[in-house]
N, C-alpha and C positions, 0 to 999 in steps of 0.2 A: 606725254602731252595731256594737259588738263583741259577743262571745258571753257577756259577764258578765250575771248575773241582773239583770233590771230591777226596781228597788225602788219606783219611783213612776211613774205614768202621768199625763200631762196631756192633756186634750182642749181644743183651742182653735179659734178660727175667728170669723168676723164674726157679728154679730147675725143671727138668723133662719136660720142655716146648718144647724141640726139637731143641735146639741151635746147637748141634753138627752136626746133619744131614743137617741142612740148611747151615751151614758154609762150609761143603764139597761141596755142590751143588754150592754155590756162588763162592768159590775159583776156581772150575773147569770152571765155566761159564765166570768168569771175570779175569782170570790170577792172582789169589791171593795166598798169603801165610798167614798162620794163627798164631796169637799170643795169647797165653793163657791169659784169663782175669778172672781166678778163683784163689783165694788166697790160696787154699789148693792143687791144682794140681801141684804146684811147688815142692812138696815133693816126694822123692823117697819112694816107698813102700806103699804109700797111693793111691792105684789104684782103688780098687772096691768101697770103700766108697765115693770116690770123683767123681765117674762115669768118670774116666779118659779115654780118647779116646785110643783105641788100635791101633797097627800098621796096622792091617787089615782095621779098620774103616777109617784110614787116606787116604786110596786109593791113596797113592803116593803124597798127598799134603803136602808140608813142614809145620811143626809145630815148634813153638819156645816157650821157657821158660816153658817147662814141665819136671818134674822130675829132677831138677838140684840142689835141696837142700836136705841135710840129715834131717830126721825127728827131730833130736835134735837141729837143727839150727833155729834161729829166722829169721824173714823177715818182712820188713816194707813196707808201701805203698810208702814211699819216694824212697826206693831201687827199687821197681817195676817201679815207674815213670821213673827213670833214664834208667833202662834196656830196657823198652819198647820203649822209644823215640830213643834209639840207634838202636833197631831192626827195627823200622819204617824207619829210614834213610837207613839202609842196604837193606831192601826189596825194597824201592823206587829206590835205586841205581841199583837194578837188573831189573828195569822197571816193577815191579809187584805191585799189590794192597795189602797193609797191611790190614788184617781183624782181629780185636781184638774180641775174643769170650769168653764170660763168664758171670757169675752172680754177681760178686763182684763190685757193682756200684761205690764205692769210688775209686777203682783201675782204672776203665775205665775213670772216670771223671778226676782223677788227671793227666792222660796223655793228654787228649784232651784240658785241660784248663791250665792257668798259675798258677797252685797251687804251693804254697811255704810252706815248712815245717820248723818248728823250729829245730835246730840242737844242742840242749843242750846235754851236756854229761850226761850219766846215772850215778847216784850215786848208785853203787852196794850195798853199806852198807845200804843206806836208803831203797832201793828196797827190800832187804832181810828183813828189819824190817817190811815192809808192809805185806810181805808174812807170816812172823811169827805172826803178828797181825791177819791176815786172818785165820790162823790155830787155833788161840785161840777163836776168837769171831764169825767166820763164815761169809759167803757172805752177808747175809741180814743186819747184823750190819755194815759191811764195806760200803755197799751201803747207809745205813742210815747216816753214817758219811759224805759221799760225798754229800748227799742230803742237809745236813746242810750247807756245805761249798760252794757248786756249784749246786744249785737245777736245773738249766737249763740243765746242762750236765747230771746230774743224771737221769733226766727224759727221756733221750735218750738211756740209757744203762740198760740192764737187770741185776739184782743183780747177776745172775750166770755167767755173763761175767766178771769174776774177773780180768782178765788181763787188760781190759779197765777201770774197776773201779779203779784199782791201778794206772794205768797211769794217769787218771784224778786227783786222789789225789796227785800224784807227781807234776803235773802241778800247781795245786792251792796252795799246801802247801809249796813246795820247790821253785817254780819259780814265784808264785803270779799271774799266768795266768789261766784264765778260759779256759778249753778245748773248751767249746761252743763258746766263743768269738774268740778263735784262728781259729775255723772252719768258723765262720762268715767272717773272714778276708781273707779267701782263695780266690784264683783268680776266676774270672768269664769271663775272656777274652779267647776266643778260639784260640788255637795255630795252628790249622789245619782247612782246609775246610773238614768237616766230614759229614757222614751220620750214624746215630744210628738207627738200625733196632730193634724193640722190638717184641718179641713173647709173646702172651697171649692167653688164652682160657677160656671157661666157668670154674668158680671156682670149681664146683663139679667135672668136668672132670679132672681138674688139680690135685685135691686132690686124685682122684682115680689113676691117673698115678703115683703120688708120692708113694702112698701105695704099688702099684704093683712093682714100682722100688725097694723099700726096700725089698720086698719078693724075687725079682730076685737077688738082691745083696747077700742076705743070702744064696740062692741056689748056687751062684757063689763062695762062700767061704769068705764072709766078716768076719765072726767070726774068722776064721783061720788067716786072714790077721791081724786083731786087736790083736789076741792072740800072734802072732809073735812079734809085737811091745811091747806088755805088758811083754812078757817073756824076752825081751832085757833090761828091766828095764827102759824103756822110760816113764817118768812121768813129770807132771807139766811143759810141754813145749807147745808151740803154736800149733804144728801140731796135737797133740792128744786131743786138745780142740774142734776139728772140729766135726760137727754133723756126726754121724755114728761111731765115735770113742769114744767120751766121754760116750755115753750110754752103749756101750759094755764094756768099762773099768769098769763102775759101776757094771755090771754083773760079770766080772772077779774078782772084789774086794769084791764080795759077798754083795753088797749093793742093788742089784735088781735081781729078777729072770730073766731068759732069755726072757720069754714072755713079762714081764714088760719093759725090756730094748728095745725090738723091738717095742712095742707100743709107748714108749717114743721117739724112733728114728723117727717113722712116724709122731708123733705129732710135734716134733721139726722141722722136715722138712717142714711140712705144714705151721707152723708159720713163718719159715724162708722165704718161698715163698711169703707169704703175706707181710713181711717186704721188700723183694726185689722189689715187684711191687710198694709199696708205695715210695720207694727211687727213682726208675726209673721215676715215674710219677711226683714227686715233684722236682727232682734235675736235670733232664736231658731232652733234647729236642729230644724226641724219635718218630720215625715213626712206629706206631703200625700196624702190618700187619696180625696178625693171622698167617696163613700159606699160604697167597695169593702171589704166586710167581710173578704174574703180577705187583704187587705193587713195587717189586724190579726191575723188568725189565725196568720200566719207567725211572729209574735213570741210566741205563747202559751207555747211551751216555755221562753221566757226569763223569764217572769214569776216572780219569786222567791216570791210568796205564793200 
């Protein structure tokens, strides 16, 4: 970090690491407004399972890009990139510090760097055929197919992440482009003078916090929230593939007991936290602070707004 004025701050870290509380403290201390950096908090009605901040928790701090999509709608990182860059300009225009807060590393990275995305038209008929094939042969066989065609990409995608598997198959079979090679060609030139603050803690303590968070979510009514979506007939869309929703859908579909669904939710959350940390450490220039406020204060004179 040089001595140029910081234009944008991002607060990242694994699930349950304390990003929300820190973001409010920062926004109040440094005249900031907060931009959502979580790919699932964009959806209306997905509140408890995404640990979405409440009006009370906001403490009057303006928040942007939360609950603006219907759960039946799709959303891409390219759309996010465009919207957030517009919000950054708006917030800066008010003389305030933009603070991106969330755990979706690719979303944050796409905003801060000169990422460019392919804009090929979606072949709806071809996509339907992939989903029909998925229904016949299952996720493991679809992933094996991708492994044959594009092993590098397949190695980065879990077989159960069927949306990404199908997208990668589309890329390589319909467009002749490896998803991995496309990602390698993404930009690495920063577009802002930024500071990325990372929260981390002892792994055992983090996992305890994740398990406790799931228990609290269940007490707060997560099952009722998911049941409401399920009863509306919302299926096979991006929103309900989120951790916390897909596990309870399995329970509602009589594929898991409730106890097994909750344990799977905890396990998937812990695994996700591990993947988040790996991404942040390998892909981003993060100032890891634990919860040491003095490490943030030392940058305060560099904040442009």
